[in-house]
Each structure stands twice: as structure tokens, then as C-alpha cells.
N, C-alpha and C positions, 0 to 999 in steps of 0.2 A: 276714654270712651265718650265722656261728655263733650270733649273737643271735637271728636269725630262726628257726633250727632249734630252739634252746632254747625259744623262745616257743611253737612248734608242739607241743613235747612236753607242754605244759600245757594247750593249748587245742584241739588237733586230735585227735579220737578215732583217726584212722589212725596216730598216733604213740604210741599208748598202750603198745605193746610195744617201743618203741625206747629204747635207752640210749645216750647220747652220751658217748664216752670222749675226754677231752682228753689225747692222748698221741702220741708218735712211734710209728707202727705197727711200726717195726723193733725197738722196745724193749718194747712192751706185751706182757704175759703174760696171756692170757685164761684163764678157768676151763675152757674146752674149745675144741677146734679147730673151725673153720668148715667148712660144706659148700660155701659160695660166697663168693668174694672179689670184690666189685664195686668198681671204681675209675674215677676220671675224671682221668687224669694225662696224657692225650695232648696233644701239641702239633701245630702245623701241619705239622711234618716227622716226625710220629709219636713219635719218641723224644727230641725236643729239650727236653722238660720233665722228663727223668729218669724216665720211666715204668719202663724196665727195671730201674734200680737200686732204685727204691722197691718195685716188686712182687717183685723177687728177695729183698729184705730182709723182705718181709711174707709170703712164701709159707709160712714156717714156721707161720703161723696156720691153714693149710689142712690138712684131712685128706688122707691119701694119695690118695684118689680125688676130692678136692675140685676144684671148677671155678673158673677165673678168668674174669671178664668185665671187659675183653676178654681173649681167649685168644691173639690173634695180631694183629700190625699190621706194615705195610710202608710204607716211604717210597719216593717216586718223584722222578725228575728229568727235565727236558727243557730243551734249549737255547732261549733266547729273544732276540729283538731288541726293545729298548724304549729309545729315546733319552730318554723321559720319566723312566724309572726311573734310568737312568745319570745324567742331569742332577741329579735329586733327591739321589742318593747323593753326587755330586761336590760339591754345595753345602756338604756338611758338612766337606769338607777340600779346598777349591779349589786351594790352593797346592801340595799334594803328594798326588796320588791314591794313592800307595802307603802312605799313613798311614790308619789307623783305619777310616774309613767304608767302604772297599772290602774290609775284612777282617772283616765281620760279616754274619750272616744277618738278613733283615728279614721281618716278617710284613706282607704287603701285599695289597690287593685289586687283582688284575692287570687293568689297563685300558691301552689303547693298547699292546698287547703282541702280538708275532708269535711263536707257538710253531711253529718251522719243521721240527721232526722229531718222531717218535713219542716218547711218554713211556715211560721205562724204569724198572723196579724197582731200588731201591737197597739198603736195609737191611731185614731182617726180624727180628722178635723174637717169641718164643712164651712163653706162661705156662700153667701153672707151668714153670719152667726147671729141668730135672733134669741139666743139664750139670755135670760135675765135673772141673776147677774151672769156675765160671761166668766167662765172659769176654765182656763187652759191647763191647769194642773191635771196630771193623769197618774194612775197606778194600775198595773196589771200583773197578775200571776200566771205564768205560762208553764205548761207541763210538756216536757219532751221525753224521748226514750233513747236509751243506749242503742247501738247498732243492732238491727235485726236482719239486715240484708248482708250482702257480701262486703268484704273489705274494699278500700278505695281502689285497689288495683285488681278488682274482680276476683278476689280470693274465693275459695270454694265454700267457706263457712263464715258465719258472723264472728267478729273479733272484738276485743275490748277497744275502747277509745280513750284517749287522754283529752279531756275537755280543757281547751285553752281559752275559751271565751265564746262570744256570740257575734255572728255576722248580722249586719243591719242593712235593710233594703227599703225601697219605697215604690209605690205607684201613685199616680195622680189622675183624676178625672178632670180634663180641661173643660169640656162642654158636651153634654149629652153622652154619647158613647165614644168620644174621642179621648184616648188614654195615652199617657207616657209611663214607662216603667223601667226600673232596673232590677225588678224581681226576676230571678233566673228563669222562671217558667213562662214569663210574659214579657221578657225584655224587648224594648222597642228596637227595631233593626237599626244598626249603624248609629246608635246614640251613645256618645262617649262623654257627655257633659257631666256625668256624675259617676263616681266609683262607689262601691259599698262602704259601710262603716265597719269598724271592728271595736268591740267592747271587750277588753281583756279581763282575765281573772288573775289575781296576784298569785294564787296557788293552783297549778294545774290539778285537775281532779280525774281520777281513774273511773271510768264508767263501763260497767259490764254489759254484755248484750242484753237488751230489753230492760235494763235498769232505769228507774224513773229519775228524771232531772226536773227540778222545780226551780224556776228563776223568777224573781220579782224585779220589775222595772218601774221606776218612778220618773215623772217629769215634774220637777218642783218649781213653782213660780213664786217669786217674791217681788217686791216693788222695784228693785234695782237690778235683778239678775234672775236668770233661769238656768237650771242644770239638770242632769240626769244622775240617778243613783241606781245601782243594780247589785243584786246579791242572790246567791243560790242557797237554798235550804235543804235540797236533796241532790245527790246521794250523800254529800258531805257538806254540812253548813259552813259558810264563810261569812266574814264580816261584810257590811255594806260598803261597796266601792264608791268613792267620791262622796262620802257622807258629808252632808251640809255644804256640798259644793266646794270642798276644801281645795281642790286642784283644778277642776274643769268646770267652767261656767260661761254663760253668754250674757253680756251686759245689756241692760235696757236703758235707753235714753229717756230722760225725764221730759 
């Protein structure tokens, strides 16, 4: 990609005023501050590619009234039933489902999936971030319900569901009312740059119609890495998945 951009600098007149700087944006000292900071650091769960940390480190490059694009993004979660996803996850550690494969988030194209309750907002980040101090750790407790409508194949009555995990989505406000989204209700037309996330449960949980589901999600931030933890406390409590980032984490460069 960098070679292609460098090539365009010499051959494409639209790049005649572009200067490519090969540097960590958190360390680079520009000759003057910028009016607009444009970035493409979003992941399928919005912040899972460290957009908050990168943009917080780069916002010193902006003028006081400068604009960040994107300026806000939110992750979302929904309970899902998918034996196919569960089996594919289980194949990676068939002898011990509490090891590794069930303690990671996956980017997947959701097929053969039943999302049996409404999608709910999880974590939101805004830029520029003027909090003092800045803290990008997060925790939320979300409540969902077992199926109250018909079965996935338009069955006549509500039915039980087997909770295999949670689907993750995001939307982002680029500027003013300009949005991009992989949220199923607001999905940007013809946008295939991101697929949803899947956060599995090591033990599938039977959920009766209308039964309450309570899940806690954490975004844990330490000096060298960031990770997610998740656990359900209702209807059947389970241990925290990816506790202390034992399996799945994203490293922070010093």
C-alpha cells in the first residue's frame, strides 16, 4: 500500500500537494497543527484495532478547533444462536472448550445465525477526547431477553434458544450527520469493508422464551496491551471469558 501511494505521488496530479511522512503519528512533530485529522483505524467492534489509543495520541496534532474524522463510534452486541459458529470454534480446541478458542473474538460473516433479541449499544468513543485524564477502559452490563417472537424460520410460537455467544457490530459518525455502519438496522449500502464480530461462550446456555440474559463486557487497558473480557451471570452464570487477557489481546507500542 505504501509503495502504491508513493508511486501515485509521482504520477497522479491529484497527489501533487501530498507529502507522505513515514513516522509514528504519536511521535511526529509537524511544522504546524492540522485543521482535520482523518483516520481509518476502525475495526469490526469499532475500537478493537486501537483507534481510541491511536487517535488520543495523535490529537495533539490538531488545532484546538480541529475536526477528527471519524468523530464518534459505538460498538453493539446481540445474543445469537449458531451451532455452526460454535462447532467451528470448538474444532480449534475440541478436548477442552475452556481453552483458547472460546476466549477470543472472531471477525465472521454471520450466516446460519439467529439473533433472537434486539441489538444494544456497548461502548462509545469520541474524538477529539478532552477528558483529563483519558481513560479508555470500559465496562457495561447489558440485559437481553430470550425469544419472545417466532422462531428463526417464522414458526408459529416462541421457542427456546441455545445461546452460543454474542454478535458484535459498530457504527461511526464521520462528520456531522455522515455515518457508516455495519449495524443490521442501519447498514451502509454496498459496504463490505467490515464483517461482524463473534464473542463465543465456552458452554452454550439454554434460554427459555422471555427469560432474562445478563452479560458483562469489559475493555481492559494496561500499559502494554488491551483486551476484552465477557461473562454471563443470567440465566446460568459462567466464568469470565479471556480473564486477564490470557488468550486474546492487542498489543500497545510504547
